[in-house]
N, C-alpha and C positions, 0 to 999 in steps of 0.2 A: 373322525379323529378318535383314536383309542384312549389316549390319556392326556388330560389337560396339563398335568404336571410335567410330562415329558417335553412338551413344546413351550413351557413357560407361560401358559395362559393364566389369566387372572380376571377377576371381576370385582367390582366395587358395589356392595349392596346399597350404599347410600345414594347411588346414582340410578338405581332401578335396574331395568333389563339392559345392561350395557353389552357391547360386543365382547366376544370371548377373547379376542387377541389384544394384548397390551404391549406396546413397544418397550424394549429394554434400553433404548437410546434416550438419554436425557434431552428434553426440549429446552433450548436456550431462550432467554428473554427476547421476545419479538414474535412476529407472525410471519407466515409464509415460509417457503422453502429456501429463501435466500440466505437464511441463517443456519441451515443444516438440513437434515432429513425432514420431509414434510410431516406435520403432525397428523395423528389419527383424529377422526371426527369427535371422539369423546374426550380428548385431551384438552388441557387448559388453553393452549395457544389457539386451537381451532374454535373452542367455545368463545374466547374473547373476540376473535374476528367475526364470528357469527352474530354476537350480541351488538357489535358496533355497526352492523348493517341495518339501515332503515328500509325494511322490505315494503313499507307502504308506498315508497316512491317506485313506481313501475317504470321500466325502461323498454322502449321498443327496439327491435333489432336494427332498424335503420339508424337510430340515435347512437346505439352502442357501437356499431361499425364506424360511424362517422366521428366518434370520440366526443359526443355531446352528453354522455351520461353524467349525472350529478354525483354519482358515487361509484364504488368499484362494481364491476360487472361480474356476477357470480355465474360461471359456466360449469356445467356438470357433464362429465363423460363417464360411461360405465362399460364394463366388460369383464371377461374372465382373465385376460392377460396372463395366460399360461406360457411359460418359457419366454419371458419378456424379450422382445427383439426390436430391431430398428423400425419395423412397420408400426409397432405400438408407439414408439417414441415419436415418429413423424406425425401420427394421428393426434397425439397430445400436443405436439408443437403447433399444429394448425389450430387446435382449440384454444390454446393459450394466446396465440398471436392474432386471432381473428378480430379481436376488439382491443382497443387501448385500455389500460388499467384493468386487466382481467385477473380475477381470482379463480384459479382452476381447481375444481373438486373432482376427484376420481373415485367412483364407486366400484368395488370388487366383490363379486358374489363368493360366498363361502363354499366349502367342499360339498356339503350335503345338498345344497340347491343345485350346484353345477352338475354333480353326478346324476341327479335325478332328471334334470332338464336336458343336459347336453352329453354327458358321459364323463368318464374318468379323465383326470388331468395328470400331467407329469409332475408338476409342482403342487405342493399342498397350499392351503390358504395362507398360512403364515409366511411362506416363501414368496407368494404372489403379492401379499401386502408390502413386504419389505422391498421387493423389486420396484414397486410404484413409488414408495417413499423416497427413494434415492434417484428418481428421475428429476432433472432440473426444472422441468416445466410444471411439475405438480406442486400445488400449494396445500392440499389437504387430501387425505385418503379416508373414504367411508368404508368401513368393514361391514360384512354381512349385507351387502347392497341387495335390494329387491330385484326380481326379474322384470317386473312391469312397474313403471313409475305411477305413483298415486298422488292425489292432491295433498294428502297429509305429509308424504315424504318431501314433496316439493316445498311446502311451506315450512317444514321443520328445518331444512337446510337452506332455505331462502334462495332457491335456484331461479335464475333469470332465463337461462337458455340451456338446452341439452345438445351436445355435440356428438355426432355420429355420421357414418357414411350414409348416403341416400338410398342404398339398396334395402328394400323391405326385409326386415328381420322377422321371419315367420316362425322360428323355433320358440315354442311356448306362447305364441300369440293367440292361439285359439281361433275363433271365428273372425277376429279383426284382421288377421293376415299380416299384421305388422305391429310389433310391440311399441313402436313410436308413432302410431297413427294419431293418437290423441294429442301428443306433443306437436306434431306437424299441423294438426287442425287449429291449434291455439297460436300458431306463429312463433313458437318457442324453439323451433328446431334449427340448429346451426350445422350446416352440411360440411363434412370433411371428406377428403379423398383417400382412398385406399392406396397403399404402396404395392405396385404389381411385383410379383415374383417372390414375395416374402410373406409368410404367414406361419402360424403354429403348425398347421396341417402340413405345409411344405417341409418344415424342419423335421417333423416326425417322419415324413415319407423318406427323407434323406437317410435318417438313421435306420429305418427298416430296410432300405435298399442295400446298405452295407452292414447288415445285422451281424453276420459272422465275423466281420473284421473287428467290430466294436466288442463283441463278446470275447474274442481271442485277446484283444488288447487288455481288457479288464481282467481276464484270467492271468495274464502275465503280470499285472500290477498287484496281484495278491487276492483278488476277489475269488470266493469259492463258487462252485457250480450251483450250490443251493441258494446263495445270495443273488445269483443272476437268473434263478429259475430255469436252469439248464439241466437236462437229464444226464445220467452217467455216460450213456452212449454218445450223446451229442458232445459232451466234454472231450471224450477220447477222440472223436472224429475231428474236432477242431484242433486238438493238440497234434494229431497226425498231419492235418493240413498245414499247420504252422511249421512242423519239421520239414515237410515236403517243399514248402515254399522257400525255406532257408537253403535246402539243397539245390533247388533250381536257381536261386540267386547266386550261390557260390559257383554253380556251373557256368552261369553267364559271365561271372567275373573271370573265371579261368579261361573261358572262350575269348573274352576281350584281351586278356593278357597274352594268350597264345597267338592271337592275330597280331598283337603288337610285336611279339618276339619274331614271328615270321617276317613281318615287314622289316624289322631291323636286320635280320639275317639276310634277307634279299638285298637290302641296300648295301650292306657290307660286302656281300659276295660279289655284287656288281662292281664295287670299288676295287676289290681284290683282283678280279678278272681284268679290269681295265689296267691296273698297275702291272699285272703279269704280261699282258700283251704289249704294253708300252716298253717293257724291258726285254722280253724274249720274242716278240713278234718279228715278222719279215722285215719291217722297217724299224725295229726296236733299237733301243740304245745299245744293247749288248751286241747285236748283229752288226751295227755300224762300227763299233769299236773293233770287232774281230776283222772286218773287211779292211779297215785301216791298218791293222797290225800285220796282215799277211800280204798286202799289196806293196810293189817296189816304190821306192822314194823317187818321185818325179819332180820334186821341187828343186829348182836351180838356185845356185848361190848368186844373188844379185848384188853382192858386196863389191865385186870387181867390175865396174861399168866400163873401164878403159881398155880392158883386154879384148882382143879380136875374137869373134865367135867362129871364124873360119878354121877348119881343122888343119893342122900342120903335120908334116911327115912324122915328126917326133911324137906328136900327140895322138896320131891316128892309131887306132887299136890294131895290135898284131894278131895275125891268125894263130890260133892255138896249134901247137905242135902235137902231132900224133905220137903218142907214147906207146911203146910196146908193153904188152902186159908182162909183168914180172912173174915168172913161173913160181908157183908156190908148191907144186907137187911134181913127182917124177914123170907123170904123163905129160904135164904141161912143159916140162923141160925137154922131153923128147920131141914134142911138137915144135918147140922153138928151134931146136937143132935142125930138124927137117926143113923148116922154113928157111933157115940160113943157107943150107946146102942147095936148096932149089934156087935161091936168089943168085948164088955163085955160079951155078950151072948156066943160068940164063945169061949171065954176063960173059961167060966164056964163049958161048955160041955167037954172041954179037961180034966178038973179035974174029 
């Protein structure tokens, strides 16, 4: 941590070597997290709870689980708790609910110890402390927690049991092979189960997998390349990729709209062709109307039912008379005269 003033850290010389972090949230009257954020171990509410505990009364794990403990059971869980997630919350829930009347104390290692033992964290120690204080299962938060638990630390915080998963934690354990080996040997170890599929490492792996996407998103939100530790060439490459993706997305949108237009056009064209054939086709309505218009009327008048249907001489149709063509030109007139003369000659020969 570069500046204690920047993070609002403070220390009280009257209390000796106190943790560097001090909560800015006022602690209400009462103890535990039921009244608000869990107090830090050096604050008044935590100090009152610790002094009210008679640590001379020892509690076995069997009696604690069975609910036969004569006082509150003080369970301790420690860790880094970087990027506090549901896996952390479930582990603390198990520690809280393992025994009736449990007072859950959570220890969090500071940045200096964590970076030296395990590596860099995403959240700083102040952020990790605050994340734990607002978990509903936590009753007290111990800042600057040690990597390996000692008798002095256990007696100071009056810890009855230590909750953690049963997998040996070898990081920083040295030759022992497990930082909880001594606790397990004393019968003070309370086993919890890990939540599969979720861990701080998994969350960071997801971010790294989609690194470019998150960098592009933060650049759009106003972060500079320097703030994101991105080079100038990388920034331009990401900006070009962003523009290219927008063009591709627009192309897909136009493609979808074009397909929709083609489908609508095809549907309407089929409807138009169907209507055209229905009107102008071989058996269409217009053809039927034309046939009816040019065909003779064959419908008889059925109004006179008493009239005989046999033909009479008067009603029988007469044969049409042959009419001579009326001459309309001098040639036709000559031809007509010649025809008359020939007819007369024929009549005279008969006599």
